N, C-alpha and C positions, 0 to 999 in steps of 0.2 A: 483158391492161393490162383495165382495167375502167372502158369508158367512159362507163356509167349510171351507175357514184358520182361520174364531177366531173362529170357534167351535173347531177345533183341539187347539190353543190358550188354553181356557175355561178350555179340559183337562185336557189340560199336564199341569197344573193351580191346576189341582181340582180345543245552542244549534238548530242547525237553522237543521237540520236534524231529528229532531225532534216536529220542527211547521210543514216542508215538511208530518212529517205521520198524524200530526194532521189533518194537510188544506186534509187527503185523507180520514180520518176515516166519509166521508159520504155517500159511498159506501156501508153501510152493514144495511140503511132501520134503521134500530133504534137509536131512541132520543138522541140527546148527555148528557150527566150527569150535572147534573147543584143543588145545593140546591135543587131547584127547580121540578125535576127530579128528584131524588135520585137513585142510583142503586149498588147491590149487585156484584159484580165483584168475583165466585167461579177461587181455584187457589192450581193446583195439582201440585207438588211435590217428590220428592222422594232423599234420601237420606241427605246430607248435602249441599245447596245450597248457607244460606248465607243470604237472602231476607229478614230474620224479621222484621228489620230498616226499609227496602225500603219499604217492605208495606205503614209500620204505615209514611213515608213520601211519597211516592204520592197520600193515602187517606187525606197529609194536602194540601198538593199542585191542587189537584182535590177535590173541595167541590161535594160533591153531591154521590159520591165514596166507595164503606162499600167492606175491601176484606176480603170471607172469603174462609181461608185456610185448606190446610190438606196435612204436608207429610210421604209419604210413607215409611218405613226404607230402600229398598231397591228396585236398579230398577227392577232383576225378578220379586216384588211383583207386583212393577207400571209397568208392562208389562199388567201379567193376570189382574190387575183390568180395563188396557184403551182396552182390547183385550174383557172382559166378555160384559161393556159398551157398546162398541161397538155392539157387537153383539143382544145385548139387544136393540137395536136405544139408547140409553138415557141415563144420568146421568153421562157424562165426564165432564169435573168444563170448568171453558170459558175460563181457559188457561189450559192446559197439557203439561207437560211436558217431554220430548219421547229423551232415551235413543239412543243410535248411534246403542245398538248393534242389539238393536231390527227396527230400523229407518228400516231395505228395509221391512217386514213385514207391518209397515204403510205404504209402501211408496204402496201397489199393492189393498188396502183402500184409500187412496188419497184425493179423491173424497169426503172423506167424510172430510176433512177439509177445513175453508177458503184459498184461495190464496191470501195470504196475499200482490202479487203485487195491489190487488184492492182497498187497502189501506194505500200505499208509499211504498212496499219493497224496488223499482227501485231504490226511491231517495238514499237508506240509505245502498248501498249493498256493495259502495264500504267500507263500514266499516269496516268488515271480511274482515279475510284470505281465499282466493278463494274459497279456498277446504272449507274449513268450509261453503258458501255460495248455495256453490250448489248438495251440501250432504243432506242442505234443502228444494231441488230443483225438482222437479217431473218426470219424464221424459218425461211429456207434458207440462215442463214449468215451474209448476207452484209454488212456491214457499210456502210450511206447514207447513216451521217451523224458526225459529231467534234463532242462536247457540248463546250457552252462553255460558258457557266452554269446550279448548280443553285438550286433556291428552297425551303432548309431556310424556317421559319413561327417566328419571332417574332411579341411584340404591342408597335406602338411608341403609343405614349399623350402625352399633350399636360399634360407638370412643371403647368406655370401652371394648369392647368383645374383639376386632378386638384387642385390645395394650394386652389384657391376653393373647389370642394366638398367640401371637411375631408376628401380624401384623400392618402397621402402622395405624396409626386411622387419623392423617393428610388428608382433603377429596380430596385435587387438589395429593394426593405424591397414597390413593387411585385410585384415577381414573388412573395414574399412574400404578397403581400394575395392572388392570384392565386392562390395551389395551392402555389406553387413545380411539383416531378415530379409534383403529382398537380390541376396547375391543371383547369381544369372546363368545361364549357359554362355548364351551373348556376352555377355558380359567376362566371362574364363574367357574366349577362343578369341574378343577382342583383344583382352591383353595379354593374348599369349600372341596374335601376331606384334602386337607392341614389343616382345618379349624381344623374338624373332627377328626382327627391324633393326634393333638396339647390342645386341649379341650373335644376329647368324647362329644359333642354336635351336635343339627341337626343348618342348615346352612341356608334353605330356609323356609319361616311358613307353607309352604302344593304344592303341583307340583300342583294345579290348575290355582294359578296367573300365575303359571314358563309360564306354558303349553301356556294361553291365550297371551304372552305378546312372546314366541318367533314363533306361530301366527300368531300374528299380525305381523309379520314384514316381512311375504311370499309377492313375488310378488300378490301372491293369494291365499285367506285362504281357508275357508272352502265353496266357491266356487271359480266359476274359476269371469272374469272380465266378460261373455255376459252371465253368473247370475246360469251357469251349479252346479253344484252340483261337490267337491271336492277334497270327502274324502275316497275311497277307491282305494285302488293301489296309490298313492300318493305318489312316493319313496321318496321325499323330506320332505312332514308332515311326514313320519313312520319314519328316519333318525333323528330325530326330537322328536320324540313320546320315542326311546329306546336311547340315550341318556339323554333325561332325568330320566326314567326309569329306567337306571345307578346307575343316578348319588339318586336316590331314593328307589335304595335296598341296596345303599352301606349310608344309613344312612344318611342323608342331609334334610329330608323332616323333619317337624317339627312335622307334622299329623293333627296339627289345621281345625277349624272348618272356611271355611269364612267367611267374617263380624264381627265371633265370636271372637275371639282368649282365647276364656275361660276369656271376659269379661271383656280385653285388660291384663290379666297377663298375660301371653306368650310377651309379651310389654318391662312388668317391670323387670323379673326374670330370663333373659339368654335364653327363648328356644331356638333362634335363633339369627344372627346374619345377614342378608341382608332380604331386602323386595325392591319386583320391585318397583317400585314409579312412575308410571304416577299423573301429578301434584296432581290430587285431592286426592290421595291418601293421601297428607300429613293433609287435614284432616279428616280421617275416621282413622288414625292414634293418631291427636288430641284428640280425640273424644275416643275410645281407652282407651289413658294414663291417662287421667282426670278420665275414669272410675272403673280403677286400682289404682289411687291413686299415677301413676305417675306423671313427670314432664319431666324438658331440663336435669337434674342432672344423670335423665334413661338412657343417652350418646347416643340417637339416633341423626343423622345425616344425609344432603343425597349430594350425590356427581354430576357433572356433566361428569357422562360418565354413557356407558348399553350396559350391550354385547348384539353384533349382531349389533351396530348402531339407528339406529331414527328409533324411533316410537310414533305410538298413540294409546293412550287406552281409548278408551270412552268421550265424552261427550254430550256434551244436546242441545233438543234445545225445542225452546214453539210455544206449535201451538193452532190453534183457530179452534175447533170441529162447523163443520155449526150447529154443535145443539145445539150453544149458540143462547141465546135468546137474546144476544148483544156485535153480533161482533164485531164492529164499534169500544167500546168501552175494548174489549176485547184485537180486535188489538193495539189498544190506548196501553196499558195496555204489552202489551209482548215487545213489537218497545223500554220502558220507559225501564222495564229489566233491557234487552242490551243487552241498549246503552249502550257509552264508559263510561259514567258517572260511571250509574252504577257502568258495568264491573269490574271497579276500589274498587269498597267498597264490594262489591262480594267476589270478593278474598281474603280483606281481613280476611272478615271473615268466609269464607270458604273454605281459602290456599289454590286455586285451579286457574288456569293459563284460562288467558282473550282468548277469541276470533276474538275477535277486536282489527286490529293495532294501532290503538288513544290509549286501553289502558296497552295495554304490549307494547307500549312506556314509559310511562308513571310511568310503575311498577320497571318498569329496570332502570329509570334514575331515580327512589325514591332511588332505592338502601338498601329498608330497611330490614334489615336483621329477619331470620327469628327464633326469641330467642326457640323455644323449640324444633327444630333442631341447638344446636349450632353453634345457626347464621348468618347461613345457606345465603348466598343472592339471597334468593328466586326466584327470578325476573334474573336476568340474569344467574341461571342455566336453566331455564328450560326458558330461548325465545335462548341458546344454544342448548336444548334438540329436540327443532322446528324447528330447521335450518335441509331441507331433509327430513320432513316431508313427503310424500303422504299418502290419507288419503284411507287406501283398501275399493275393492267397499264389498259390506253385503250383502246379502240377503240374502230375505224371511227367512230364520228359525235357521240363524246365530247367535244370541243367547243360542236360542234350542238347535243344539251342542255342545257347548258349555257350559254349564250346568245341561243339560239333558241327552244328550249321551256320551260323557266327560267326564265329571263331574263326575259321577258314576264308570267310568274306571278308574279314576284317584287315587281318594280313596282308589280302591282297589292293588296297589302301595303303597300306605301312610300307610295305615294301614295292606303292607306284608300278603295278601288278595291271588296273583297274579303277575305270569309273566308278561314280557313286551307281550310276544307274547298273554296269557287269557284278561293281559287289553283293548292290539289293538283290541282282534278278539267282547269281549265283547261291544266296544266303535260302532264297523260295527256295532253288533246286532242292539245295540235301532237304530244307524240310521237306519236300516229298518223301525222295529218298528213303531220309531215317526217320521220319516221323510220323508220318501223316500213310506212306503206303507197308508201314510195318507194325 
């Protein structure tokens, strides 16, 4: 176990298939829960997971099980919490959610997590899209996480603001406006400048999310496929950075705070007109609109298009740490929460998109419109956006580079306190300080 990496993360932060799983749950050595043998299971998630009703349903179906749930506000804080507890050797919940961005770091200490193959994972692996199940499998072939959602990217836009700028607001025409299957970042920034000229307002909320979307589309992101750092000297990445910097210098960024947006106010006051939208972001926007007193009348919509093509951002996994006193019961709960039936319910509660094939198909078949986003056919849009997605390799410090290396550099651009060269050089300096030399 690499405690040096754990210390670094701490410093940086300051129903047949389920029957098979249940049958495989005897491998953990802990006695099965029952009314005569009550068991309390702890669960830690982050952001918007949509599990509250599912916890109650599971307790009702499994007498003797009590679930104590903790939800951390965002993935970066959940990462800090997880690695602090891993470094301490205790404290992780029986079921712990892991975010895709820091899965690479978890893989370096994967021996601290239960191999779910000992609890029936092989019997249900066909539930998931292939690449999602592979993501949760460590280099030694141990399955350490069951996939929850995935994050295929679409484009959210405000139809009212588009109309005011003389742009089409019908989602199909918006998709055509951006280029459909040939949508590019060049077109995205060109339209942004057109919108800025017409309205005097910003095009996107802040540069960080746009940057992350651009990087996620690269064949290789912050790491090469063989695990080597891939930032310094990366001409393709630098060109994308310069493109974003130029757009921000032209006033296209609203310089919002990530996951804050003035407690949602920016989503209702016309501060920006577009937002990159991995499927789970719709749940985030929903919460922001509610905080600011907004709703369907605020004008937000989602189009089946994304600059640069297919891309995945985010998605999570449920894992069971070896420190759990009830690994078999915890594995059983993790399998149940991520089964297709529950993923359908989770999707409805959290506005995310499932990683299991059956759940995806049923959501598309149901064709339930998303009322908050102008009755958008949510399932069909994200099924379409998931086509062609290839999961990018995420190295051990991927989320650190995203948030702690490029985050400050991009804030320099948003606040107008640095040129593209200055911001890039700051990112390289932080990369060497926080990653290379630690």
